[in-house]
C-alpha positions in Angstrom: 37.0 39.8 8.2 36.8 39.8 4.3 34.6 37.4 2.4 36.9 35.0 0.6 35.0 35.3 -2.7 34.8 39.1 -2.5 38.5 39.4 -1.8 39.3 37.3 -4.9 37.1 39.6 -7.0 38.8 42.7 -5.8 42.2 41.3 -6.6 41.1 40.2 -10.0 41.6 36.5 -9.2 38.0 35.4 -8.8 38.3 31.6 -9.4 35.4 29.2 -9.6 35.6 28.6 -5.9 35.6 32.4 -5.2 32.5 32.9 -7.5 30.7 30.1 -5.7 31.4 31.5 -2.3 30.6 35.1 -3.3 27.2 34.0 -4.7 26.5 32.0 -1.6 27.3 35.0 0.6 25.0 37.3 -1.4 22.2 34.7 -1.2 22.5 34.5 2.5 23.3 30.8 2.4 26.8 31.3 3.8 28.0 33.4 6.8 30.2 36.4 6.1 33.8 35.5 6.8 33.4 31.9 5.6 36.2 30.3 3.7 36.5 27.4 1.2 37.0 24.9 4.1 33.4 25.7 5.1 31.8 24.7 1.8 30.9 21.1 3.0 28.8 22.8 5.7 26.7 24.6 3.1 23.2 23.3 2.8 23.4 20.4 5.3 20.9 17.7 4.3 18.4 16.4 6.9 16.7 13.2 5.6 13.6 12.2 7.5 12.5 8.6 7.4 8.8 7.7 7.8 7.3 4.2 7.6 3.7 5.3 7.0 2.2 6.0 3.6 1.9 9.5 2.2 -1.8 9.8 3.2 -1.3 8.8 6.8 -2.0 11.5 9.4 1.5 11.1 10.8 3.1 11.5 7.5 1.1 14.6 6.7 2.1 16.1 10.0 5.8 15.4 9.4 5.6 16.7 5.9 4.2 20.0 7.1 7.0 20.3 9.6 9.6 19.5 6.9 8.2 22.1 4.5 7.9 24.7 7.2 11.4 24.1 8.4 12.9 24.4 4.9 11.0 27.7 4.5 12.1 29.1 7.9 15.8 28.2 7.4 15.8 30.2 4.1 17.8 27.6 2.2 20.4 26.9 4.9 19.1 23.4 5.5 17.9 21.0 2.9 15.1 18.9 4.3 14.1 15.7 2.5 11.1 13.5 3.6 11.0 9.8 2.7 7.7 8.2 3.5 6.3 4.7 2.9 9.5 3.1 4.3 11.4 4.2 1.2 14.5 4.5 3.4 13.8 2.3 6.4 11.1 0.5 8.2 10.5 1.9 11.7 11.8 -1.4 13.2 15.1 -0.7 11.4 15.4 3.1 11.6 16.9 3.4 15.1 19.7 1.2 14.0 20.1 3.3 10.9 20.4 6.5 13.0 23.1 4.8 15.1 25.0 3.9 12.0 24.8 7.5 10.6 22.7 6.4 7.6 19.8 8.9 8.2 19.4 12.1 10.1 15.9 12.0 11.5 13.0 9.6 12.1 9.7 9.6 13.9 9.1 5.9 14.9 6.3 4.7 17.2 6.8 4.2 20.9 6.5 0.5 20.6 9.8 0.3 18.7 11.9 1.9 21.5 11.6 -0.5 24.5 14.2 -2.9 23.1 16.7 0.0 23.1 15.5 2.0 26.1 13.3 -0.2 28.4 11.7 2.8 30.2 9.7 3.7 27.2 7.7 0.5 28.0 6.3 2.3 31.0 3.5 3.8 28.8 2.5 0.3 27.8 2.0 -1.0 31.3 -1.5 -1.9 32.7 -1.5 1.4 34.7 -2.2 3.1 31.4 -4.8 0.7 30.1 -8.1 2.4 29.2 -7.0 5.9 30.0 -8.1 8.9 27.9 -5.9 10.9 25.6 -6.0 13.8 28.0 -4.7 11.6 30.9 -2.0 10.3 28.7 -0.8 13.8 27.6 -0.7 14.9 31.2 1.9 12.2 32.0 3.8 12.1 28.7 4.1 15.9 28.5 5.0 16.1 32.1 7.9 14.9 34.3 7.6 11.2 33.4 7.8 12.0 29.7 10.8 14.4 30.2 12.7 11.7 32.1 11.9 9.1 29.5 13.0 11.5 26.8 16.3 12.1 28.6 16.9 8.3 28.8 16.2 7.9 25.0 18.6 10.7 24.2 21.3 9.3 26.4 20.9 5.6 25.3 20.5 6.2 21.6 22.8 9.2 21.1 19.9 11.2 19.6 18.1 14.5 20.3 14.4 14.6 20.8 13.4 18.1 19.5 10.0 18.3 21.1 6.8 16.7 22.2 5.6 13.4 20.8 2.9 13.1 18.0 -0.3 11.1 18.6 -1.5 8.1 16.6 -4.5 7.4 18.8 -5.8 4.6 21.0 -5.1 1.0 20.0 -7.9 -1.5 20.3 -8.6 -5.1 19.6 -10.1 -6.0 16.2 -11.1 -9.6 15.5 -12.8 -12.1 13.2 -15.3 -13.0 15.9 -17.3 -10.9 18.5 -15.3 -9.6 21.4 -17.3 -7.8 24.2 -15.2 -8.8 27.2 -11.8 -10.1 28.2 -13.3 -13.6 28.3 -14.0 -13.4 24.6 -10.2 -12.9 24.0 -9.3 -16.3 25.5 -7.1 -18.1 23.0 -7.5 -15.4 20.3 -4.3 -15.1 18.2 -3.6 -11.4 17.9 -1.1 -9.7 15.8 1.0 -6.9 17.5 3.4 -4.5 15.9 5.9 -4.8 18.7 6.5 -3.8 22.3 7.1 -6.6 24.8 4.6 -5.0 27.2 1.9 -5.3 24.6 2.5 -9.0 24.3 2.6 -9.5 28.1 -0.6 -7.5 28.6 -2.5 -9.5 26.0 -1.3 -12.7 27.4 -2.6 -11.6 30.8 -6.0 -11.1 29.1 -6.0 -14.7 27.7 -5.0 -13.9 24.1 -2.0 -15.3 22.2 0.0 -12.3 20.9 2.1 -12.7 17.7 4.6 -10.2 16.2 4.0 -10.2 12.5 5.5 -7.7 10.0 2.8 -5.4 8.5 3.4 -6.5 4.9 2.8 -10.2 5.9 -0.5 -9.5 7.7 -3.0 -9.9 4.9 -1.7 -13.3 3.9 -1.7 -14.5 7.5 -5.3 -13.3 7.9 -6.3 -15.1 4.8 -4.6 -18.3 6.0 -6.6 -18.1 9.2 -3.6 -18.3 11.6 -4.2 -14.7 12.9 -7.7 -14.0 14.3 -7.2 -10.4 15.6 -5.1 -7.3 15.4 -4.0 -4.8 18.0 -4.1 -1.5 16.1 -6.1 1.8 15.6 -9.2 2.8 13.8 -7.2 4.8 11.3 -4.8 2.0 10.6 -7.7 -0.3 10.0 -9.2 2.2 7.6 -6.1 2.8 5.7 -5.4 -0.9 5.2 -9.1 -1.8 4.6 -8.7 -4.7 7.0 -12.4 -5.4 7.1 -11.9 -7.0 3.7 -9.9 -9.7 5.5 -12.7 -10.6 8.0 -11.9 -8.3 10.8 -15.5 -7.2 11.4 -15.5 -6.9 15.2 -13.8 -4.3 17.5 -13.4 -4.2 21.3 -12.7 -0.5 21.9 -10.9 -0.9 25.2 -8.0 1.6 24.7 -5.3 -1.1 25.2 -2.6 1.6 25.0 -2.0 5.0 23.5 0.5 4.8 20.6 2.6 7.9 19.9 5.5 8.8 17.6 8.8 10.1 19.0 10.9 12.5 16.9 14.6 11.6 17.0 17.6 13.4 15.4 21.0 11.9 15.1 23.2 13.6 17.7 26.4 14.0 15.7 24.3 15.6 12.9 22.6 17.9 15.5 26.0 19.0 16.8 27.1 20.2 13.4 24.2 22.6 13.1 24.7 26.1 14.4 22.8 27.2 17.5 20.2 29.2 15.6 19.4 26.3 13.3 18.9 24.1 16.3 16.5 26.6 17.8 14.6 26.7 14.5 14.3 23.0 14.3 12.9 22.8 17.9 10.6 25.8 17.5 9.3 24.6 14.1 8.6 21.1 15.5 6.8 22.4 18.5 4.7 24.7 16.4 3.1 21.7 14.7 2.5 19.4 17.6 -0.9 20.7 18.7 -2.4 20.7 15.2 -1.0 17.2 14.6 -2.5 15.8 17.7 -5.9 17.4 17.0 -5.9 16.0 13.4 -4.9 12.6 14.7 -8.0 12.6 17.0 -10.2 13.7 14.2 -8.8 11.0 11.9 -9.5 8.3 14.4 -13.1 9.4 14.8 -13.7 9.6 11.0 -12.1 6.2 10.6 -14.4 4.8 13.2 -17.5 6.0 11.3 -16.1 4.5 8.1 -15.5 1.2 9.7 -19.0 1.0 10.9 -20.3 1.9 7.4 -18.4 -1.1 6.2 -20.2 -3.4 8.6 -17.8 -3.4 11.6 -19.5 -3.9 14.9 -17.7 -1.9 17.6 -18.3 -2.6 21.2 -17.3 0.1 23.7 -17.0 -1.1 27.3 -18.0 1.1 30.2 -15.5 3.2 32.0 -16.2 1.1 35.1 -15.3 -2.1 33.3 -12.1 -0.6 31.9 -11.1 0.4 35.5 -11.8 -3.1 36.7 -9.8 -4.7 33.9 -6.9 -2.2 34.6 -6.9 -3.2 38.3 -6.9 -6.9 37.4 -4.0 -6.4 35.0 -2.1 -4.4 37.5 -1.9 -7.4 39.8 0.9 -8.6 37.6 2.5 -5.2 36.9 5.4 -5.5 39.3 6.6 -8.6 37.6 6.2 -6.8 34.2 8.3 -3.9 35.4 11.1 -6.3 36.4 10.9 -8.2 33.2 10.9 -5.1 31.1 13.7 -3.5 33.1 11.8 -0.3 33.6 13.6 2.1 36.0 12.1 1.4 39.4 12.3 5.0 40.6 10.6 6.3 37.5 7.9 3.6 37.8 7.2 4.5 41.5 7.1 8.3 40.7 4.8 7.7 37.8 2.4 5.6 39.9 2.1 8.5 42.4 1.3 10.9 39.5 -1.4 8.6 38.2 -2.8 8.1 41.7 -3.0 11.8 42.1 -4.6 12.2 38.7 -7.7 10.1 39.3 -7.6 8.9 42.9 -7.3 5.2 42.0 -5.5 3.0 44.5 -3.0 0.5 43.1 -4.1 -2.8 44.3 -2.0 -5.6 45.7 -4.9 -8.0 46.1 -7.8 -9.0 43.9 -10.5 -6.2 43.5 -14.0 -7.0 44.5 
């Protein structure tokens, strides 16, 4: 089948459109045999919305992916990264995807449960205090695959690969916290996730959802006494300057970021570009997770240098707290509308992972 631009040259009738198509074909940006009707498909644009700042470990990871993808596609896909919520906050971006206003985003897991309730399973007490390795075994396994499938179906998106890590979230406060009793009555800011609020309430705290930009003023006013977040986020925002000088390192939950691509955009990509997107994303996951872990450890050291006192409870105490919290877990599952079958299967996986029994009466 002749190239449209080339046929126009041979006939002596090479118009502007013909010259454009001929150049595109020679540059490898356009498939041989393409016609003028295919011009809108030339250089599709994939805008990626990120809420975190340019220096955040998640942003750096997504930027590497974007640059690598642009290089691997050899100019067939224009990849644009917008960090620092220049396009959308993560709390807004899933709606923006549904409205066809952006092509890709990588929001945190805590933003998903209001759209797909089963994402909340990873915020349940069963996961309280667990290591990153234990979390990866479940998230990267059958439970994670089923939750990913539910996200794709409910939100009309494609999840191109495994999730990125942020790192464990802990409690940071303006007064010492060395046990769950010290959290009694403590007003704690949460980013979102109904399960986070329910879990903190069960520990005696008073959770409050506050937008991140409003947090410094609320801390100064004294109506927020603690924050559920990570070492790295504390470091990047210098929150010790607002009186948060005590940390209870109890691994409340394990925040991750889920890559999502708008499905109707994905369907317009040819098969080989889809494979490139998936392969490129996957090639950056391990490095990103490793760097996230390093960033959390480095942030921890910096927080201590700035006077923060970090209390790390024993593994035995974390297990006891987890068992206590799980006494109310069945009610949480019903309230959160988590798929009962998924929940039951995940409990079996966790029980096989560490041999813990899932109590229905108070532990000793």
